ZAGU-217004 format. One record per atom (N, C-alpha, C): z, y, x; residue in one letter. Coordinates in steps of 0.05 Angstrom, whole numbers, plus 5000, padded with zeros to 4 digits. Layout:
! residues N
ZYXa/...
END
This chain:
! residues 373
496550854303x/498950724313x/501350914313x/503550854300x/505751034298x/507051084325x/508151324329x/509451394354x/511951224357x/512551164383x/514951004388x/517451184384x/519351074370x/521851214364x/524051114383x/525951294388x/528251214404x/529850994391x/529550964365x/530950754350x/529550484352x/527150484363x/525550244366x/526850064387x/527749824379x/529149644397x/527349414407x/524749444402x/522849234411x/522649254442x/521449054454x/521149054483x/519549294492x/517349354478x/515649584486x/517149844481x/518649864459x/520150104454x/522250164474x/523749954481x/525849984502x/524550064528x/522349944535x/520950004560x/520050294561x/518850394539x/517750664539x/519950874543x/522350834532x/524451034533x/526151004558x/525750794574x/527350754598x/525750774623x/523050734622x/521450754646x/521051044654x/520651094680x/520151364689x/517251444683x/516851594662x/514151654652x/512651844671x/514052004687x/512652174706x/511352014728x/512751814738x/511551644758x/509251484746x/509651384722x/507551234708x/505051404704x/505451654697x/503151834694x/501651884720x/503251914742x/501951954769x/500351714777x/501451474771x/499951224778x/497451204762x/497651274736x/495251264718x/493151454728x/493951694737x/492151894747x/490651794772x/492151654790x/490951544814x/488851324806x/489551154787x/487650954778x/485151084767x/485551294751x/483151434740x/481451554762x/482751664782x/481251774804x/479851554820x/481051314821x/479751094834x/477051024821x/476951034794x/474450994780x/472351204788x/473251454789x/471351674796x/470251634824x/471951554843x/471051534870x/469251284874x/469651084859x/467750854860x/465050934850x/464951094828x/462351194818x/461051364839x/462651514854x/461551704873x/460651574899x/462251384909x/461851284937x/460351014938x/460850834919x/459950554923x/456950504919x/455450644901x/452650564898x/451050594924x/451550804940x/450050834965x/450650614984x/453250534985x/454050315004x/452750054995x/452749994969x/451549754959x/448549744965x/447149964961x/444249974967x/443749924996x/445450035013x/444950015042x/445149725052x/446849555038x/447049275046x/445349095029x/443549215013x/441649054998x/442648934973x/444749044961x/445948944936x/445349134913x/445949044889x/445649214866x/447449454868x/446449684858x/448049934860x/450749914845x/450849744825x/453249714808x/455149504818x/454549374840x/456149144849x/459149224853x/459649414869x/462449494875x/463749624851x/462149774835x/463249914812x/464349704792x/462649504785x/463449314765x/465949154774x/466049084800x/468348934810x/470849104809x/470549364817x/472949534818x/473949604790x/472149614770x/472949664743x/474849444734x/474149194741x/475848964734x/478548984750x/478349044776x/480749054793x/482649264783x/481649504777x/483349724769x/484549684741x/482949564723x/484049494696x/486249294699x/485849084716x/487948884721x/490349014734x/489849204752x/492149344765x/493849504745x/492549644727x/494049794707x/495649614689x/494449384681x/495949194665x/498249074680x/497849014706x/499948904723x/502249094726x/501649344730x/503849544732x/505649544708x/504349544684x/505949544659x/507549284656x/506249054660x/507548804656x/509948764675x/509548824700x/511748794720x/513948994714x/513349234705x/515349434699x/517149354676x/516249164660x/517949064638x/520248884647x/520148794672x/522148604682x/524848744687x/526948574686x/529548664695x/529748644725x/531748764738x/531948724767x/532148434775x/533448274759x/533547984765x/530747864764x/529147944744x/526447844742x/524747934766x/525148184775x/523748284798x/524448114823x/526948044826x/527847884849x/526447614848x/526447484825x/525147224823x/522147234828x/520847434817x/518047474822x/517447514852x/519047674865x/518747734893x/519147484910x/521147324904x/521647084919x/519246894917x/518246854892x/515946674889x/513446794902x/513047054899x/510747184912x/510847174942x/513247214953x/513547214982x/512846934994x/513946724980x/513346454989x/510346394988x/509146464965x/506246404962x/504646564983x/505346824987x/503846985006x/504146885034x/506546795041x/507046685068x/505246435073x/505246255053x/503646015056x/500646075058x/499746265041x/496846335042x/496146485068x/497946655077x/497446795102x/497346595125x/499046395125x/498946195146x/496246035144x/495345995119x/492845845115x/490445995126x/490646265127x/488346415138x/487846355167x/489946275181x/489646215210x/487945955214x/487845785193x/486445535195x/483845535179x/483945635155x/481545635137x/480645915130x/481646115144x/480846395137x/478046465145x/477046675132x/474346785139x/474746985162x/473246945183x/473447125206x/471547355203x/472747595204x/471147845203x/472048025225x/470148105242x/470748275265x/473048165283x/473047905286x/474947785304x/477647725292x/478047785267x/480647745254x/480447555230x/482447385227x/482547195205x/484647285185x/483847445165x/485847555147x/485147485118x/482847365113x/481847325086x/481447035079x/481746965054x/481046705043x/478846745023x/476546595027x/474246635010x/474746494983x/474346654962x/474546544934x/471946624920x/471246484898x/468746554884x/468746844875x/466846994886x/466547274878x/468147474893x/470047384909x/471747574924x/473047444947x/474247614965x/475847514988x/478647604984x/480547424986x/483347484982x/484747525008x/486247745011x/487847805034x/490747765027x/491847535032x/494647475023x/496747655035x/496247755060x/498247915073x/498848175058x/496848275041x/497348515025x/499748475006x/500048224996x/502148174976x/504848134990x/504748095017x/507248065031x/508848325031x/507448555031x/508848815034x/510848865011x/509948854985x/511948904964x/513948684961x/513048434964x/514948214960x/516948204983x/516148255007x/517948265030x/520048485026x/519248715016x/521148935013x/523348864993x/522648724971x/524548644951x/526348414961x/525148224974x/526747994984x/528748085005x/527848245024x/529748335045x/531948515033x/531248665013x/533248835000x/535448654987x/534548444974x/536548254962x/538248124983x/537048035005x/538547915027x/540648105039x/539748345044x/541548545056x/543748625037x/543048655011x/545148724992x/547148494988x/546248244988x/548048024985x/549847995010x/548848065033x/550448055057x/552748255055x/552148485043x/554248695039x/556248605018x/555248474997x/557048394974x/558748154981x/557447954995x/558947715003x/558847695034x/561047775047x/561047795076x/560247545090x/560847315079x/560147055092x/557246975089x/555847115072x/552947045068x/551347165090x/549747005105x/548247105128x/545647245120x/545847435102x/543547565091x/541947725112x/543347865129x/541948025150x/540447845169x/541747625177x/540447435195x/538047305182x/538247245156x/535947125142x/533647325139x/534347585134x/532347795131x/530847825158x/532347825180x/531147845207x/529347605212x/530247365204x/528647125208x/526047145192x/526147235167x/523747265150x/521847465163x/522947685173x/521247885186x/519947765211x/521447605226x/520347475250x/517947285243x/518247135222x/516046945213x/513647105206x/514047325190x/511747485182x/510447625206x/512047715225x/511047845249x/509247655265x/510147405267x/508547205282x/505847155268x/505947125242x/503447075227x/501547315229x/502547555226x/500747785227x/499647835255x/501247775275x/500347805303x/498147595309x/498347365296x/496447145302x/493747195288x/493747365267x/491147395253x/488947535270x/489247745285x/491547935285x/491148165265x/493348275255x/493248505238x/495648685246x/495248835268x/497349005279x/498149235260x/496149345246x/496749555227x/498649465205x/498049235194x/499749125173x/502549065184x/502648955208x/505248905221x/506849155225x/505449375232x/506849625236x/508049725209x/506649695187x/507649785161x/510049615153x/509849345156x/512049175149x/514549235166x/514049285191x/516249355209x/517649615201x/515949815194x/517050075185x/518650045159x/517749875141x/519149825116x/521849695122x/521849505140x/524349355146x/526349545159x/525449705178x/527249895192x/528350105173x/526650195154x/527450395134x/529750275117x/529450025109x/531549895093x/534149865109x/533849785134x/536249755151x/537650025154x/536150235157x/537250505160x/538650595134x/537350555111x/538550635085x/540950465080x/540950215089x/543150035085x/545550095102x/545350295120x/547750365136x/547750265164x/545350215176x/545250115203x/546350325222x/547950235241x/549250405261x/547150575275x/547750825280x/545751005292x/544950915320x/546750785335x/545950675361x/543850465357x/544350295337x/542350075332x/539750195321x/539850415307x/537450555298x/535850645322x/537250755342x/535850845366x/534650605381x/536050385382x/534950145395x/532550035380x/532750055353x/530449955337x/527950125342x/528350385343x/526150565348x/524950515376x/526750465396x/525750395423x/524150135423x/525149945407x/523749685405x/521049725392x/520949895371x/518449945358x/516450075377x/517350265393x/515650395412x/514650205433x/516450025442x/515749825462x/513649625451x/513949565425x/511949385412x/509249525411x/509249785406x/506749935406x/505349925433x/506949965454x/505849945481x/504749665487x/506249465477x/505449185481x/502849125467x/502549235442x/500049195427x/497749325441x/498249565453x/496149705468x/495249535492x/497149405505x/496549255529x/495248985523x/495948865500x/495148585495x/492648565478x/492148765460x/489948735441x/487748945448x/485348845453x/483249025461x/482449215439x/482549125413x/481649305392x/483649525388x/486249475393x/488249685391x/487849885413x/487449785438x/486949965461x/484450135456x/482350015445x/479850155440x/480350385420x/481850335399x/482250545379x/483950765390x/485950705405x/487650915417x/486051085436x/484450955453x/482851105472x/480751285458x/479551185437x/477651345422x/479051585408x/481551545401x/483051765389x/483751975409x/484751885433x/485552075454x/483152205467x/481052045472x/478652145485x/476152075468x/475652235447x/473452175429x/470752135442x/470352265465x/467752255478x/467252005494x/469351835497x/469051605514x/468251345499x/468151365472x/467451115457x/466051185431x/465850985414x/464451015389x/466351135368x/465951395362x/467651535342x/465851625319x/463751475314x/461751555294x/462951605266x/464551415257x/465651435229x/467551675227x/469251705246x/471151935246x/469652195247x/467652215265x/466052465267x/464752535241x/463552335228x/462152385202x/464152455181x/466552335182x/468652405162x/469452695165x/469952785190x/470753065195x/468553255187x/466053175192x/463753335183x/463653355153x/464353145139x/464353145110x/466453335099x/468853335111x/470853525102x/469953815106x/468653865129x/467654135134x/465454215114x/463754025107x/461654085087x/462754135059x/464953995053x/466154025026x/467454295022x/468654405043x/469954665040x/472254655019x/472554875005x/474754904986x/474254764960x/471854784949x/471354674922x/469454434923x/468254364946x/466554134948x/463654194941x/461954004947x/459054044941x/458353964913x/460253824899x/459753744872x/459453444870x/460153324847x/460053034843x/457252934848x/457052724865x/454452604871x/452852744892x/453752984901x/452153144920x/452853084949x/454852914954x/455652864981x/453552704996x/453652725023x/451752575040x/453052375058x/455652405062x/457052225081x/457051935071x/456951885045x/456951615034x/454351475041x/452251625048x/449651495055x/449651395083x/451551475100x/451551405128x/454051255137x/456251275122x/458651135130x/458850855119x/459150645136x/459250375126x/461650325107x/463950465112x/466350425097x/466950665079x/464850795068x/465251025052x/466750965026x/466550725016x/467850654991x/470650534995x/471350495020x/473950355026x/475650535045x/475550485071x/477250615089x/476850925091x/474351015085x/473751295088x/473051425061x/474151325040x/473651435013x/474751715011x/476851785026x/478052045026x/476052255036x/474352175055x/472352355066x/470252415044x/469552215028x/467652265006x/468852454986x/471452414980x/472852594962x/472852884973x/473252914999x/473353175011x/470653315010x/468453165014x/465853285013x/464953364985x/465453194966x/464353234939x/466253404922x/468853394926x/470753534909x/472353744923x/472253754949x/473453974964x/476353944970x/477354144985x/480154134994x/482154144971x/481454294950x/483354314928x/484054044915x/481953884910x/482453624898x/483753444918x/483053454943x/484453284964x/487353364965x/488053624963x/490853704963x/492253594938x/490953594915x/492053484891x/492553184895x/490653044907x/490952754912x/493352704931x/493552864952x/495852844970x/498452894955x/498353094937x/500753154921x/501652924903x/499752784892x/500352554875x/501852334891x/500852274915x/502252074932x/505052174940x/505152424947x/507852534955x/509752534931x/508652594908x/510352604884x/511552334878x/509952114880x/510851844874x/513051774893x/512651834919x/514651764939x/517251924935x/516952184932x/519352354929x/520852294903x/519352254881x/520552194856x/522051934857x/520851734870x/522151474873x/524751494889x/524851664909x/527251704925x/529351854909x/528552064894x/530452224879x/531752054857x/530351864845x/531451694825x/533751524835x/533851484862x/535851314874x/538451454880x/538451724877x/540851874884x/543251804867x/542751734842x/544951664824x/545251364820x/543751204836x/543750914833x/546050794849x/547550614837x/549850484850x/549250204859x/547150084850x/546449814858x/544949814885x/546249704906x/545049714932x/542349574933x/542049354919x/539549214918x/537249394908x/537749534886x/535749714875x/535049934895x/537050044908x/536650254927x/534850164950x/535649934962x/534149834985x/531349744978x/531049604955x/528349514947x/526549754941x/527549944926x/525950184919x/525150344943x/527050374962x/526550514987x/524350375003x/524450115004x/522349965018x/519649985004x/519549984978x/517049994963x/515750274966x/517250484965x/516050754967x/515350804996x/516750695015x/516050715044x/513350585049x/512950345039x/510450205042x/508150355029x/508550455004x/506550594990x/505750855004x/507751015011x/507251265025x/505951235052x/506851035067x/505850995094x/502950905093x/502250735073x/499450645070x/497650875064x/498551055046x/496951295040x/496651475064x/498751515079x/498651685102x/496751575123x/496851315128x/495151195149x/492251225142x/491551185116x/488751215108x/487851505111x/489351695100x/488551975101x/488652085129x/490751995144x/490952085172x/488651995189x/487751745184x/485451645200x/482951805194x/482551865168x/480152015160x/480052295172x/482452415175x/482652685185x/483052685216x/482952455228x/483352425257x/486052525267x/488052485250x/490852555258x/492152325272x/491152075267x/492151835280x/489851665287x/490151465305x/487951275311x/487051135285x/484451075284x/483350945260x/484650675255x/485150615230x/486250355222x/485050285195x/483950035193x/482749945168x/484849895146x/485750115132x/487750085111x/486750255087x/486950135064x/485850265040x/487650485030x/486450675014x/487950885001x/488850764974x/491450744968x/492450604944x/491050704919x/489950504904x/488650544878x/486050694879x/485350804902x/482950974904x/480650824919x/481350694941x/479350544957x/478550284942x/476250184949x/475349924939x/476849704952x/477549494937x/478849264948x/480749134927x/480148884920x/481648754899x/484448684908x/484748564932x/487448484941x/489248724944x/488248944956x/489849184960x/490649304934x/488849334915x/489449464890x/491549304874x/491249044873x/493148884859x/495848874872x/495848864899x/498448864914x/499949134910x/498449354911x/499749614906x/500749634878x/499249524859x/500149524831x/502649364827x/502749134841x/505148974840x/507549124850x/507249264873x/509449424884x/510249654866x/508349794854x/509050014836x/510349914810x/509449684801x/510749564777x/513649494783x/514149384807x/516849324815x/518549574817x/517349794828x/518850044831x/519650154803x/517750144784x/518250244757x/520450074744x/520249814748x/522249634736x/525049684747x/525249724773x/527849764786x/529050034780x/527450234775x/528450504770x/528650574740x/528250384723x/528650434694x/531550494688x/531950664668x/534750734660x/535950494646x/538350414655x/539650184643x/542550254636x/543550094618x/546350144608x/547949904614x/550549924614x/552349704619x/551849484599x/551849234609x/551449004592x/548648894593x/546749054605x/544048954607x/543748774631x/541648614632x/541248414653x/540848564679x/542548504700x/542448634725x/539948554741x/
END
């Protein structure tokens, strides 16, 4: 296949020379590491629940391949195409999230999933990237057209999503969505007094969640006082990091995956720490940080407020999800069932993150005057 030339005016040629290839390479590296970690962590989990050793591997191969394709396809869109996709995706995700309250599968007291042949769909995962883009459009339009009630509509959309997530309940997802919305308001020029009030409201909501939801209170108490409750998974995760040391015990030599129920999902970072050591975990942390920082740096010369707000929301969601997963494994924050982007097992999560990263790549592509906004 001949190399793409700068003179190539085909859709693929224009995409290749305008997309941020460093971010694309970092995403591809994370997807590749996701394959490695499924080979390392999932067979032991599958055997423990009486399934075929290859069950999770085969599923995740399909999910990650679809995620890679989705990243590329979505990154081909113009900003207008991204807006339209986000509007349609947000509406569909809202309807499906509402449906989980009626027809959802209940797991550990929460209704967050819809059962489909061969997999369970978590619609709220897709709310994160779509919400970030839709609210960015509403806030940008409010600035461009003073009479347009964009800020009010964005707050109303956030309120609807907050009610749905509280009803499931999924307080962790609600916290991420809230952080994304506040980040966009701050980047959009929210008054510092209002920023302080927003932070106070966020803290008050955290106190309210602690008082109202037993599972939130239990996780916080186990974090503050590990000896007072069941901290088995966190203890084993910390033990795994200690066993891994600097270079790790070697691929396949880890033991934590044999005893942790969520070794392939929420605690996959602990498996990485035990088998590949601190050096590779630091590299993995660096990849996530690079994508976030690179995404923010690309916005410094951007004049389109919609692109700035949407990209800021997308990288906030991506970075916060990675931090919550790794922070939980390292006992830096209370445990929260949130996947490590592209690395943990989970179809809904992988595809939703791929959608968000595809949107980020599409919005940050180099464009010239006269192109579709």
